[in-house]
C-alpha positions as YAML, in Angstrom:
chain: A
units: angstrom
residues:
- id: 1
  name: MET
  ca: [19.53, 10.21, 19.27]
- id: 2
  name: GLY
  ca: [19.10, 9.48, 15.60]
- id: 3
  name: LYS
  ca: [21.51, 9.52, 12.67]
- id: 4
  name: THR
  ca: [21.05, 13.26, 12.16]
- id: 5
  name: SER
  ca: [22.06, 14.35, 15.67]
- id: 6
  name: GLY
  ca: [25.76, 14.58, 14.73]
- id: 7
  name: ARG
  ca: [24.92, 16.75, 11.71]
- id: 8
  name: VAL
  ca: [23.15, 19.55, 13.58]
- id: 9
  name: ILE
  ca: [25.05, 22.83, 13.21]
- id: 10
  name: GLN
  ca: [22.47, 25.21, 14.70]
- id: 11
  name: ARG
  ca: [18.85, 25.14, 15.77]
- id: 12
  name: GLY
  ca: [16.30, 27.53, 17.14]
- id: 13
  name: ALA
  ca: [12.68, 28.47, 17.68]
- id: 14
  name: ASP
  ca: [10.55, 31.56, 18.06]
- id: 15
  name: PRO
  ca: [9.39, 32.49, 21.59]
- id: 16
  name: LEU
  ca: [5.86, 31.17, 21.03]
- id: 17
  name: GLY
  ca: [6.95, 27.85, 19.53]
- id: 18
  name: SER
  ca: [5.19, 28.42, 16.20]
- id: 19
  name: PHE
  ca: [8.37, 28.05, 14.16]
- id: 20
  name: THR
  ca: [11.44, 25.91, 14.64]
- id: 21
  name: TRP
  ca: [14.48, 25.51, 12.43]
- id: 22
  name: MET
  ca: [17.57, 23.35, 12.22]
- id: 23
  name: ALA
  ca: [20.69, 23.72, 10.08]
- id: 24
  name: LEU
  ca: [22.32, 20.40, 9.19]
- id: 25
  name: ARG
  ca: [25.71, 19.60, 7.72]
- id: 26
  name: GLY
  ca: [25.23, 17.68, 4.49]
- id: 27
  name: ARG
  ca: [27.63, 15.71, 2.34]
- id: 28
  name: LYS
  ca: [30.55, 17.40, 0.58]
- id: 29
  name: GLU
  ca: [30.19, 20.65, 2.53]
- id: 30
  name: THR
  ca: [26.56, 21.20, 1.57]
- id: 31
  name: GLY
  ca: [24.04, 22.46, 4.06]
- id: 32
  name: ILE
  ca: [20.41, 21.63, 4.71]
- id: 33
  name: LEU
  ca: [17.98, 24.01, 6.41]
- id: 34
  name: VAL
  ca: [14.82, 22.45, 7.86]
- id: 35
  name: ILE
  ca: [12.03, 24.86, 8.84]
- id: 36
  name: ASN
  ca: [8.88, 23.75, 10.65]
- id: 37
  name: GLY
  ca: [5.86, 26.00, 11.11]
- id: 38
  name: TYR
  ca: [2.71, 25.42, 13.13]
- id: 39
  name: ARG
  ca: [-0.50, 27.42, 13.14]
- id: 40
  name: VAL
  ca: [-3.31, 26.66, 15.53]
- id: 41
  name: CYS
  ca: [-6.62, 25.77, 13.93]
- id: 42
  name: GLN
  ca: [-9.09, 26.95, 16.55]
- id: 43
  name: LYS
  ca: [-10.94, 30.21, 16.14]
- id: 44
  name: ALA
  ca: [-11.31, 32.93, 18.73]
- id: 45
  name: GLY
  ca: [-14.31, 32.33, 20.94]
- id: 46
  name: THR
  ca: [-14.24, 28.56, 20.72]
- id: 47
  name: LYS
  ca: [-13.78, 26.49, 23.83]
- id: 48
  name: ALA
  ca: [-10.17, 25.39, 23.83]
- id: 49
  name: GLY
  ca: [-8.98, 23.01, 26.50]
- id: 50
  name: PRO
  ca: [-6.12, 24.11, 28.80]
- id: 51
  name: ASP
  ca: [-3.61, 21.78, 27.14]
- id: 52
  name: THR
  ca: [-4.29, 22.84, 23.54]
- id: 53
  name: ALA
  ca: [-1.77, 24.81, 21.49]
- id: 54
  name: TYR
  ca: [-4.33, 27.63, 21.20]
- id: 55
  name: SER
  ca: [-4.55, 28.04, 24.99]
- id: 56
  name: GLN
  ca: [-0.80, 27.76, 25.47]
- id: 57
  name: ILE
  ca: [-0.04, 30.47, 22.88]
- id: 58
  name: TRP
  ca: [-2.88, 32.66, 24.21]
- id: 59
  name: THR
  ca: [-1.38, 32.44, 27.70]
- id: 60
  name: LYS
  ca: [2.12, 33.31, 26.43]
- id: 61
  name: GLN
  ca: [0.77, 36.30, 24.51]
- id: 62
  name: ARG
  ca: [-1.04, 37.56, 27.64]
- id: 63
  name: ALA
  ca: [2.18, 37.19, 29.64]
- id: 64
  name: GLN
  ca: [3.96, 39.30, 27.00]
- id: 65
  name: GLY
  ca: [1.46, 42.10, 27.57]
- id: 66
  name: GLU
  ca: [-0.94, 41.55, 24.67]
- id: 67
  name: LYS
  ca: [-4.32, 43.04, 25.57]
- id: 68
  name: ARG
  ca: [-6.18, 41.01, 22.96]
- id: 69
  name: PRO
  ca: [-4.24, 37.76, 22.34]
- id: 70
  name: ASP
  ca: [-4.77, 36.15, 18.94]
- id: 71
  name: PRO
  ca: [-2.89, 32.86, 18.50]
- id: 72
  name: ILE
  ca: [-4.06, 32.53, 14.89]
- id: 73
  name: GLY
  ca: [-3.06, 36.05, 13.85]
- id: 74
  name: ILE
  ca: [0.58, 35.89, 15.01]
- id: 75
  name: ARG
  ca: [2.68, 38.39, 13.04]
- id: 76
  name: TYR
  ca: [6.46, 38.25, 12.78]
...
């Protein structure tokens, strides 16, 4: 664990892992919100390996009932 581990107030992520966030306690009662976003770079129809983020998100979308999964076009 690093120096920030004791400052974490809350943290979370979306179900597909495209966004994560962490709220940290700063000095003198200030807060810091860190947001991380990830978007896959492969296009539909390209050959994506089974361990790529594209394939992982595609599989999760299919499991959620999406008939035409689109890891790049995720809408929130």
